[in-house]
N, C-alpha and C positions, 0 to 999 in steps of 0.2 A: 449536513449534506456531508455523507461520505465522498472522500475524491478518490480516484483512478482504482476502484475495484479489482479490474483487472482488461487485459486486451486482448484482442483474438485476431489473429492472422491469418491472412488467404493469399497467399505470394503465388504468382505465375511463373510460367518458364522465363530465365533471365537472357539474353543478348548482348554477344559480345560486341565490342565497341572499345452534380442533386440536386397572386390575388388572394389573401389570405381572410376565410370567412370571418364575418365579424363576431359570432359567437360559436364557442365551441357545445357540440351537443352531448356533450359530459355534463351538464348540468342541467338535463333535462329528464324525467321520469322513463323508463324503461316500461314498458307494457309487454308481456308475453301472453297469446292466448294459446290455447291446444286445444285439439280437434279430433278426431277419428275418422282415420280412411276407411272410406268404402272396402269392403274385403279385408279389415283389419290393419291395424297399425296407428302410427304415430304422428298427429302433423304441428311443428309448433310452429307459431306467426307471431311480429311482435312489430311495433315498433316506437320510436323515439319519440314523446310528446311533449312540450311545453305544460307545466304543472296549471292545472285547472281549465285545462282545453276542451275535455270530456274522454268518452270511454276513447280506448283505444278500438282500431281495427286490424285486418291481419287474417280473420277466419279463413279456414282452409274448405273451398268444394271439391269433391275427389270422386273419380269412379272405381272402376276395378282398375284399369290403366295409370294415366297421369294424373296429377292434383293441379290444380291453376298454380303459377307462381306467384304466389303470394304470399306463402311462408318459409321460413328460415331452413327449417329442419321437416323431412318426412324420414319416418321408420315406418321399414314393411315390414310384416312377419316373417320373413328370411334372414330377416338382422340386416339388411344393407340400409346405410345411412344416405340420404341424399338431401346436401346443404346446397343453398341457394345463394350464391355471390350477389351480391344487391348492385355491386359498382359498377361502371362502365371500365372493362380492363381494353388498356390501351399500349400493352408490353411492360408494365409496370408491378406486372404480379399480384396485385390485388383478389383474381377470382383465384388465388388459392392461397393468400394470405388471409382473407378473411373466413374463408370455410377452416381455417388451420386452427384460428380462436377460437369457433363453436367448438370443433371438434376436441380439441386438449378437455377443455373444461364438462363437454359431453361425456369425455373419456371413453371416446368412439377407438373402432379401431380402421386407424386411416387406410389399410387397403379395401375396406368394405364401402369405404365414403365414395360416393358419386357429387360431383358438382354441376349445377346447372348455374347458368345465365340466365339472370331474370331480367325482364323488360320493364320498362318506366310503370313505376307503380306508386304513386303515391300516397295512397292510402294505405300501405302496406310498411314503407321504408322512410326514412327520414335520409337527405344527405346523401343522395343517388347520382352520383354526379364524380369526375374523377380530375383533380386539378390542384397545384398547392401544395404536392405532399402530404394531405391532409388525412389521408385513409385511415393510417393507422395511428395516430393523435384522435382524429372523431370514433373509431369505432373499436379500439383494443380493448377499452373495458366493457362496454355496451354489449359486442359480439362473444365475448366471454359469457357474460352472464346469461346469454339465451344457451347457451350450452350447459349452464349450472344449472338453469331451470329446466332445463332435458334430464341430465342426470336424477335430478333431485326425485322426480315423479317417477321415472325405472325404480330408483332405489323405495320409493314410497309405493311403488305396486309391489315389488319384491318382497317386501315387511309384511305387506298387508296379505298375502299368498300363503306366508312362512309363518304368519301371528309374531311377528318378531318386532323389536325395537329398531325402526330405521338408522339408528345410530350403530348399531352392531352392522351394520352392512358394507361392504366396500365396495368397488366399481375397478375395473381394468380392462379395456380394450372389447369393450362390446358385453363384457359380462357382469353379471352382479352378483355377488358373493357372501354367505352366512357363515363365517368361519367356525362358529361354535358349533353348527349342527350340519358341516360341509356340503350344504344346499347351495347350488348355485341355479343362476337362468340368464341365458341371453336377451341381450337386449329387444331381438326379436320376437321371443315368447313373450316378454311381458307388452309388448307395443301397445296390444289393444285395451290389456288392464292399465296402464298408466294413460290412455288417451282419457278413461270415463274420470280420473280425480281433477280437481282443479291445479291448477298450473300455480304455485305459489309465486311469492312477491322478489322480484329477482336480487331488490336490494338487500333482502333479508340473507342473500345468500353466503356461504364465505367462499371465496375463490380460492384458488390452487396456489400453493407455494410454491415460487417459482423453479426449486430447487427439484421441483416433483413432477414437472411438465416430462411429456413422452414424448409429445408432437412437435410443440415451439422450441424455436432450437435446433431444430435438425433439418439437414439440406432436403427440403422435400420438390421436387423435381413440379414444373409446372401442368396443370391439371391438362393442358390444351396440348404438350408438347407433341405427343404420336399424332394426334390431327392435322397438327401445323407441318412437320416435315413429311407427313403423306397425302399432302394437298386437299386435308376433309374441307369442305365447304364452313368458315368458320366469319370472313370476314364481312364488311357489309357490299365490295365489291363481288362476292362471290354468289349474292342473292340472284336467284331465280324463282317467280311469280309464273303460275300461268296467265297467257294473255299479255304478258311483261313488253313493253316497247320500248326501246333505247331512245334517248335525249341528248343532246347537248343545246349549250347557252352559248352566245357572242356576245361578250361585252365591250363596253368603248375601251379602249387602250388607255385611256386618259381617265384618271379617278373622278367619278362623278360627272363622266358624260353623258348624254341621250340621245338615243337613235334621232335624228331627224329625220331620214328617210332610207326605203330597202324598196329592193325589188323582189317581192315574196312569190309571185308568181315563177320567176325563175328556181326560186330555192324549190318550191312544191314542187318543179318538174325534173327536179335532179334524181335519178336510181333509186329505189327504196325508199324514199323520203313520202312520211304519210301525213305530215302539216309542217306547218312554219308560222310563225304569230310574234310580234312584237309584246314584248311585257313592258308592261311600264314602271317606271320608279316608283317605290315604297319607302322611303329612307324610316320609315315609324321600325318596320320591322327587318331595316337592313338589306331590300331588295332593290339591286342598280337596275337602271334601264338596259335592254338585250333582246336579242332576239332567237327566240327558241326555235330549235330545229326537232322533229321527232319523226324516227323511220324504224325500220324492223331491224335493223342493228345498228350499235354505233360506228362502225366504218364508214356507212353510208351515211351515217348522219354527220360525220367529222369530213366528209369528202365533200358535201353540200354545204358546210359552214367555211369551208377552206376558199370555195368557189363566189361566196355570199359578197355582194358589193353594196356595204354601211355607208349612209351618211351620217354622222355626227357632227352635235353639238357638241364641243369640248370641252366646256364649260371654266369657269377661275382658275381650277387645279393645271392647266395648260402652261398656265405661267411658272409654277413652281419648277425649280431640280438643285441637285445634290452641289455645284459649282455654285447654284446661288445660294443655297443656305450655309454654306463654309463661309463664303463674304459675309450675308449677317452676320452668322457667329463671329466674327473676327469685329466688324462692326459694333456690336455688343456689347462684346468685352472690352474695347476701349473705352467705352461708356459707363456712366454707374448703376450700376445692375438695378433691373425693376422692383426687386424685392431681396431683403435678409431674411433668410428662414432662421436661421441663429447667429447667435453674435454672444460667446462667451471671453470673459476678458476683456483684453485691449490689443486686437492684433496687429493694429497699425502702430502702435508704442513698438510692440516686441519684434517684429521687424524692423522696423527704424533702428531699434538698439543692436541687433545684431549683427554680427560681424561675417556671420556667414547665409546668405538667402538664395534659395533656389527658386526660378522661377519656369514653369514648364506648362508647355498645353498639349492637351490630349484629346485624341478624336477616333471614336469607332463607329461602325457603319449601321444602316439599314441591314436586318439580316431577315430570311424567310425560312418557313419550319422545314418547307420540302420532307413529309411524312412519305414514306415509300408507299405506301398507297393513295393514292390521289383521292381528293372531294368525290363522294357520291354518296347517293341517295335514291330507295325506291321510293316510292309514294302510289299509292290507291285512291281514289277519292271517288266516292261513290254515295248513291241516296239511300240512307236508312229505313228502316221501316215506317217509322215516324214521320217521314217525308224528308227530314233535314239529311245534311251532310254528315257524312261519314268518312274520317280518314283514318288510312292506316299506314304504317310510316316502317321501315328497317333501315336505321340511320346509326353510322358508328362515330357516336355523338360522345363528346365529352361531360357536356350541359344538357342531357335530354328533356329536362324540365322545362328547361328556358325554351329548349324549340319547341316544344307542345304550344306553350304560350305564344310562340310568333305566328307560328302557322295557324294557331286558332284566330288571334287577330287578323293575320292575313285575310283571310275566309271567312271571317265572319261569324265563329262557330264559337262554342265553348268548347275550354282545353278537354273537359271528359269525354268530348266526339274525335280526339285523335289520338290514338292508341301508336304508342312506341314500341317497337321490337328493339333492342340493343343488339348489335354486333361487335364482335371481338375486331380493334382498330390496325392496321398496320403503321402504327405510330400516331401523334398526335401533337405534343410537347407544346401544348397550349394552341394550336390551330383548331383543333376543334370544341375550343373553349365558343368558337362562335359557330353559329348553324346558318351561315349565308347559303349554304349550298341544300342545306332541307326547304330554304324557306324559297329558293328558287324551285327544287322539284316538287316542291307544293303547288306552287303557282302554273308551273307549266301541267302538272296533273289537272289540274283544276278544269282545264280546258279540252280532255280528252275523257275519253267512256272507256279507260282501261289502263292497268297500272303502268307507269315509267319507272323508267332508272337512268338518272341523272348521272352521267360519269366527266369530270373533266379529264383535261387532257396534263400533260407532264408542265406542259407552257403557260397553261390555266393556272397551276398552283405554285409555280413562281411567281406569275403575274399579278394575279388577284392576293394574295395573302394580307393578313392582317400582321404588318411587318415589327420586330423588333426597332424600336426607335433608335433612331442614329443620334450621338449625344458629342458636345464641345466643353470640353473643362479646361478651364484657364488658372495655376496653379501658382501660389505662394508657398514657400517653406521656410521657417528660419531653424537654424542650431542652437542651443547655448550652449554654454560655458563647458556644461558637463557631459556634452555630447549627446544630449536629449533633442525636443523639439520643442522649439521657444513659441513658435506659432504655426495655423495654418490655415489659409483661406483659399477656398475653390469659388471660381464664379465658374457657375454652370450655364450653359445655356442650351436651351431645350425647345421642345415645341409644346405650342398651346396658344392660348391669348387670357384675355382678362376674368373670364367667367373659369378658367382651370389648365391642368396638362391634355397635350394628348393622352392617350392610353399607355401605358406601362413609359412615360416619358417624364416621370416625377423623380424626385430624392429626397428623401424625409429627412429633419431636420436633425434627427439623431443618427443619421448615419455613421457610422466609425470612421474617424477617432474621435467624433464628439462625445464629451463626455470623459475623456484620458487625459483631455490636454486643456491648460489654464486658458490657453489663446485658441480660439477655434472660430471661425465664422462660414457661412453656406450662405452663398448670393446666388439669384436667379433671374435668367433673363430669359423670354420666351419668345419664339417666331412662330407665326401662322402656318399650320401643315394641312392639306387636303388629301395626304395620303392616309389610309388607315392605319392604325398601328394598334398593337396587342401585345398579351405575355407572349412571353417564349420561356422555354425551359429555366427557371430559376430567373424570373422576370425582375427588371431590376438589376440583382445583384448579379448579372451573368457580363453586364458590361460595367457598374462602379466597382467591382473587385477588380476589375483590371486597371481601372486609374489609381484608385487608394492605393493598391499593394505596389503595383509599377512607381509609385510618385514615393511611397515610403522606403522603399528600395532605395530611390535615388537619394532621399534623406541619411539613410544608412552610410551610403558608400562617400556622402560629403563630409558627414559626421568621423570617417577611417573608423566604422563598426563597423562587426560582424553582421549580414544581416539577419541570420536566425536572433543572436542576444539580443540585437538590437528592439527587435517584436518581443522578447523575452520581458526586456527591461521594459517595455512600454506598457505589458500588461501587469508586471510585476507589483505585488499590494493591493490591485485594483478588487473591491469587492463585485458580488453580483450583484445585477441590479442595473450596473451601467448603461445606461443609454437606454434605459426603457420609457415607453409611452404607451396610451391605449392602441396606438396603431400598429404598432411592433413590439414582440415579446420583448424581455429583457436582455441584453446580451452579456452574459457570464463570463469575465474575463479570466479567472481562474481555469475554468472547461476549455477555454480556448487555448493556453498556456499549456494544458496537460496533453491536447493533442498536436502542439506544436511541439515540445518534449518528444512526443512518442513518434512523430513522423523524422525527428532531425536523428534519433537514436536507431531508427529501421536502417535512414538511407545512409546513416555514416557521413552525416553532416560535417563535412571540418575535418576530416581522416582519410580523405580519399584525394590518390594522388591523380589526376587528368593531366592528360597531355594538354597541349596546345590544342585551343579552339575548341576545347570542350568545356563545358560548366554544369555550374549545378546554382538553381535559382527555385527560391523559396514564395509561398504565399499563404495565406489565409481568408476564409471568410464565414460572417455567421449568416444563413442563409434559409428559412424553413424551416425554423427550429433546430436546424443542424450545424455542429462545429466541424469544420473540416482544415485541415492542411494539407500542403502537398509540397513535395520536394519534384523537380524535372532535371534528370540531367539531356543536355542536350549538346550535339557536335554540330559546329558549323566550318565547312571546310573554308579556303583561301578565296574561291571564286564565290561564296555565299551560298552553296546548298547546304539544306537544316538535315541533321535525322535528329530526332526527337529517341535516345537512347532507351531510359527507363522511366516512371513513373511511379513514387511511391505515396500513398495516401493514409492520412489516419483521421479518423471520425469517429464524434461522441451522437451518438442520435439513443441515448438514454439506456435504460438498465437493459432492454432483452431486443434482442434481434431475433424476430420471429422466424426468418426462413434464412439461414446463411447462404444457401446458395441464389437465392433471387438477392439477397443484399449486397452480396461481390456483384451481379451481374448492373445492376443498377448503378453503382459507384463507378462503374469500368465502363458502362457505357456513358454515363455522364460526363466522365474524363474525353472518352473519346469527342463526344458531343462538342465539348470546350477546345478541343484540341483541333477539330474540323472546321470550327469555325474560325478562329483565331489562324489558323493557316493560309485558307483561300475565300470565304465563305463574304461576298457582299453584296448588297444591291444599290444599286444606281439609280438616282432619278432624272430623266428629261424631260422636258415637255409634259410634266403630269404624268409621262408613265413608264415603268420599270422597263430599264435595258437587258438583262438579263431574263433566258427565257428556258434553260434547260438546265443539265448537269456537266455541258460543255462548258459554259461559263458561269455557273456558281455549282462548283466544287463539290462533293460530298469526301470523305475522308476516304482515299484506298486504301487496300491492306496491307501494302508494303511501308505504309506512312505508320501504322499501329505499334506503339510499343510495348511491352510488357509491363503489366500492370501489377503493383504489390497493394494491397489492402490490408487497414489493420482497423480495428474497431474497438474503442478505449469505452468500454460499461461503467456506466456511473449511475449513480443513486437518483436519477430523474426520470420522469414519464416518458414511455416508448415517442419516438417520432418518426417523421419519413424518410425517404429516402430518393426519392425521384430526381430533386433536383440538388440538394444543396452540396454535392460534392461536382457540381461543373465550375461554378463562378472562381475558385483557386486557380483553375490550371491555365486561363489563359498567362495572367500575370506571373507565377511561374514560371511560364516558357520565355518570356520575352525576359525574367531576370535572367534565366540561366543563358539566353542568348549576350547581357550583358558582360556577365560571368566571361561568358568565351568567347567576346570578339571588343568587348569596349564600347559596343554601339549598344543607346540605350532606343527601344524601341516605344513609341509613344502614339504611332495609329495602327491601327488594325484594319484588314488583314495583312498577314507578314507577304504575301505575295506582292507586293507592292511594295516592300520594301527592301533595299537593297543592303545585304548582310554579308557584304565579302569584305575581307579585311587583308592588311599587310602585315 
């Protein structure tokens, strides 16, 4: 494996003062089928299948207009290439990135490429979801092979027309050339002939050498950019269906509560209201108990809901709250842990033998996702020709196939009877991995005879999320005689029961720095939770990095060591494969050392003369296959006002940056997301209900708080991986370590809005 091939820098203006699937589809065979378009042209369909699972599907039917969206590529006689983006677009750029992979190997002219969003089509596509930063690692090679098949067929068609060997032909920007005879033909001219040829085996085709890439590695604008800035309808909230009415859904403020009584007649009498009814709870598909209101307009439904009088059975979660959780955590930490997940060496003996032992308590809060587009879904339930129910759904879902199954189960029909159109999402961050809003909309639409659009309010979205779980860490660390770490113990108090953890509330036994220390111990204790939790951007890592990298900084200062050099020494000499198991890819200490070195160089670590009250902090984390290190420079006034001056980022996500424009956007967005979370975001629970309700008390980052962010990519000889999540985790600890450097105050609780940062 080569080290540090080169780095690419993407600076911004300066300012004074990013649940892993169990298996990778790359191990599956890719089948590609070709068919002719009516009126002439070529269509390529394909699918990833397990070996031996049967024939591939994906054939295309088409008329003189559009083909059914079940193919990857369509090429019409004019030479226009239409490429289908199979995965949901949540702002991560996959609708541009996946077609770029196909177009590169097809050797298409990108200016003549049109991209279409696929609907859910399990017969033609595999891995049709958005989450876990998995789009690149799952599809980098398979999508290139789809393009390679198309190119091979077009070359074969040209060779056949000219009576020459296909090996003598070359392609470039949508044209096949035969240099020896000076002949050429456009892809459009060859499309129909190519469609008549059998598709070659993708596995037998040679892919381009990256040095020959013409599209990959170039900054390509997002294919939806123009539509977004001009306000064209792309998002779920934009959907309009003939005869559609609007709906809202009143849920119990306490999680798990159910409707006891409601005056439905009073609700139905409100202006514009068409119907109102109680929806029964169905835990199997995530449907809560509540009251649905259907009206001509959303405002009419919303107003009727506001005046609604509902009596609730609150249920057992009403006994839970944030203060009680904190008390329980302290009590559990003082007792023997319920379980030891990892015990390397003899931590107790190492702690007892050290003359320098640190003990610290860290806490992070529940967090909501708050995508700017609230949850919404449009559903039409009708009787089909065979007499059974047919469902058509327009949904901004990260996991549409899962939603299809849940709706089918709710309505007692086959999944094939549920057709889902994928809309662009105004953010997801893990929230739309859950399809509760889709299930709610289907439950409401099944009670009426017209299409219904369910739209959540911002209050719904803040108070009914699947929250990033809070956590409590009670740490002990010891310094050895050489200024290194002699021992590390973490008693992690989290949520769950004897059967397992609450969603996203676990910590893996091999979490860093396990594997790098002779004496390491991870204990865990769990407490019950009735509040729903789930993945938030960089799940697990977004919280664990704050704790681990902050405590690592404490140990560095206790040892009198430079925080960067302390980290480099910890990683020095370690081989690839440290901390690897089946649940998590192996951590390569050398790759992390390289990005740490790079960010230190680019930030001028240790070389800057900073005024009093200004400090620099550093942190790193391995998340979703990505290696990221970050330096934050922050200034804190004596009265405690905080300003983030600049952030430097270095990342290694493998050998190829598919689209540099989007890559920088993803890294900067992740950094800003992490900054917003660290500064002011917190969900607190009281009486089983969320206390926050909107952006006034769950504050997003303001424009004036956003610092310049300088991004550097280190290209390494490793397979390309994703970027949506791994740049987020290092930001909160790097910021808190910068605050310590500026003020001498150690931050162990987030958010910072609840911490006194003033200094004398």
